C-alpha positions in Angstrom: -37.9 1.3 -59.9 -37.3 2.1 -56.3 -33.8 1.5 -54.9 -32.8 1.6 -51.2 -29.2 2.3 -50.3 -27.9 1.4 -46.8 -24.3 2.1 -45.7 -22.4 1.4 -42.5 -18.8 2.1 -41.5 -17.9 -1.2 -39.8 -18.3 -4.9 -40.6 -20.0 -5.4 -37.2 -22.7 -2.9 -38.1 -23.1 -4.6 -41.5 -23.9 -7.8 -39.8 -25.9 -6.3 -36.9 -28.4 -3.7 -36.0 -27.0 -0.8 -38.1 -27.8 -2.1 -41.5 -31.0 -3.9 -40.3 -32.4 -0.7 -38.9 -31.8 1.2 -42.2 -33.4 -1.6 -44.2 -36.4 -1.8 -41.9 -37.0 2.0 -42.2 -36.8 2.0 -46.0 -39.0 -1.1 -46.4 -41.6 0.2 -44.0 -42.1 3.1 -46.5 -41.4 1.2 -49.7 -41.9 -2.5 -49.3 -41.0 -3.1 -53.0 -37.7 -1.4 -52.8 -34.6 -3.2 -54.0 -32.1 -2.8 -51.2 -28.3 -2.4 -51.7 -26.0 -2.5 -48.7 -22.4 -1.5 -48.3 -19.8 -1.4 -45.6 -17.3 1.3 -46.5 -15.7 4.3 -45.0 -14.5 6.0 -48.2 -15.1 9.7 -48.5 -15.6 9.6 -52.3 -18.3 7.9 -54.4 -15.6 6.1 -56.4 -14.4 4.6 -53.1 -17.9 3.2 -52.5 -18.5 0.7 -55.3 -22.0 -0.3 -54.3 -23.2 3.3 -54.3 -21.6 3.8 -57.7 -23.4 0.7 -58.9 -26.7 2.0 -57.6 -26.2 5.4 -59.2 -25.3 3.8 -62.5 -28.5 1.7 -62.4 -30.8 4.6 -61.7 -32.8 5.9 -64.7 -35.3 8.6 -65.3 -38.4 8.1 -63.2 -36.6 6.0 -60.6 -36.5 6.7 -56.9 -33.5 6.4 -54.5 -34.3 6.0 -50.8 -31.8 6.5 -48.0 -32.3 6.5 -44.3 -30.3 9.7 -43.6 -28.2 12.0 -45.8 -25.0 10.9 -44.0 -25.6 7.4 -45.4 -25.5 8.8 -48.9 -22.5 11.0 -48.4 -19.8 11.8 -45.8 -20.8 15.5 -45.6 -23.8 17.7 -46.6 -22.0 19.3 -49.6 -21.2 16.0 -51.2 -24.7 14.8 -50.6 -26.1 17.8 -52.4 -23.7 17.2 -55.3 -24.9 13.6 -55.6 -28.6 14.6 -55.4 -28.1 17.3 -58.1 -26.5 14.7 -60.4 -29.4 12.4 -59.8 -31.9 15.3 -60.6 -30.1 15.7 -63.9 -30.9 12.0 -64.7 -34.5 12.5 -63.8 -34.2 10.6 -60.5 -36.0 11.6 -57.3 -34.4 11.1 -53.9 -36.2 10.4 -50.6 -34.0 11.0 -47.6 -36.3 9.6 -44.9 -35.3 12.1 -42.1 -35.5 15.1 -44.5 -38.2 14.4 -47.1 -38.8 13.6 -50.8 -36.4 15.6 -53.0 -37.4 16.1 -56.6 -36.2 18.4 -59.4 -38.9 20.9 -58.6 -38.9 24.4 -57.1 -39.6 23.0 -53.7 -37.0 20.2 -54.0 -34.3 22.7 -55.0 -35.4 24.9 -52.1 -34.7 22.0 -49.7 -31.3 21.5 -51.3 -30.4 25.2 -50.9 -31.5 25.0 -47.3 -29.3 21.9 -46.7 -26.4 23.8 -48.5 -26.9 26.8 -46.1 -26.8 24.4 -43.1 -23.6 22.8 -44.4 -22.0 26.2 -44.8 -23.1 27.2 -41.3 -21.6 24.0 -39.9 -18.3 24.7 -41.7 -18.2 28.3 -40.4 -18.9 27.2 -36.9 -16.1 24.7 -37.0 -13.7 27.4 -38.2 -14.9 29.8 -35.5 -14.5 27.1 -32.8 -11.0 26.4 -34.1 -10.0 30.0 -34.1 -11.5 30.6 -30.6 -9.5 27.6 -29.3 -6.3 29.0 -30.7 -6.9 32.4 -29.2 -7.5 30.8 -25.7 -4.3 28.7 -26.2 -2.3 31.9 -27.0 -3.1 33.3 -23.6 -1.5 30.3 -21.9 2.1 30.3 -20.8 4.5 28.5 -23.1 2.3 28.7 -26.2 4.2 28.5 -29.5 2.8 29.1 -32.9 3.0 26.3 -35.4 4.1 22.7 -35.0 6.4 22.1 -32.1 9.9 20.6 -32.8 10.2 17.1 -31.7 13.7 17.4 -30.4 15.7 20.2 -28.7 18.7 21.6 -30.5 21.0 20.0 -27.8 20.2 16.5 -29.1 21.4 17.4 -32.6 24.6 18.8 -31.2 25.1 15.6 -29.2 24.5 13.5 -32.3 27.2 15.4 -34.1 29.7 15.1 -31.2 29.0 11.4 -30.9 29.8 11.0 -34.6 33.0 13.0 -34.2 33.9 10.7 -31.3 33.6 7.7 -33.7 30.3 6.3 -32.6 28.3 4.3 -35.2 24.9 5.5 -36.5 23.2 2.7 -34.6 24.8 3.8 -31.4 23.8 7.4 -32.0 20.2 6.3 -32.9 19.9 4.4 -29.6 21.3 7.2 -27.5 19.5 10.2 -29.1 16.3 8.6 -30.4 17.0 10.3 -33.8 16.6 8.4 -37.0 19.6 7.6 -39.2 18.3 9.9 -41.9 18.0 12.8 -39.4 21.5 12.1 -38.1 23.0 12.1 -41.6 21.3 15.4 -42.4 22.4 16.9 -39.2 26.1 15.9 -39.7 26.0 17.1 -43.4 24.6 20.5 -42.2 27.4 20.7 -39.5 30.1 19.9 -42.1 28.7 22.6 -44.5 28.7 25.1 -41.7 32.3 24.2 -40.9 33.4 24.6 -44.5 31.6 28.0 -44.7 33.3 29.1 -41.5 36.8 28.0 -42.8 36.3 29.8 -46.1 35.4 33.1 -44.3 38.4 32.8 -42.1 
């Protein structure tokens, strides 16, 4: 059997050109293919029920056809993992923009090439991130790590307002802090006061 799998991320693509373009490409190569379509953004196979259904149906000697590798998986590494599992079942995979992948020396060579490309892509992303961080460090005012949402003065103001008898709601409105943050700030202040008194 020949199965075609088409996936799009949005409902609009499912009803429009996105899914139709994939079906047309697959059927132009395999006019007897049984087409399965799915609109799903999940990153795991289990989150894509139609893909799981197709994989479960596939048997030795069957062929799975997809338009591009990114229709089968959200990244190259996951795509290779899926294809290797299908190889173990005796299933061939035709990724139309890559070629026919079978459990042969040449098929596994293509998989290794794809894996190398995926690794290169990952390393390039890391390099770009690090380069961006180094550039940011040269700019005035750069601080490592996640910036604090509020200045310390706001917390002091919240404590003082509570000491002045203000309600939590009034403090929230005035400072923009959540009630939970205000409670924690006041508890911290009280602990510090107790420690100071015990030292004295």
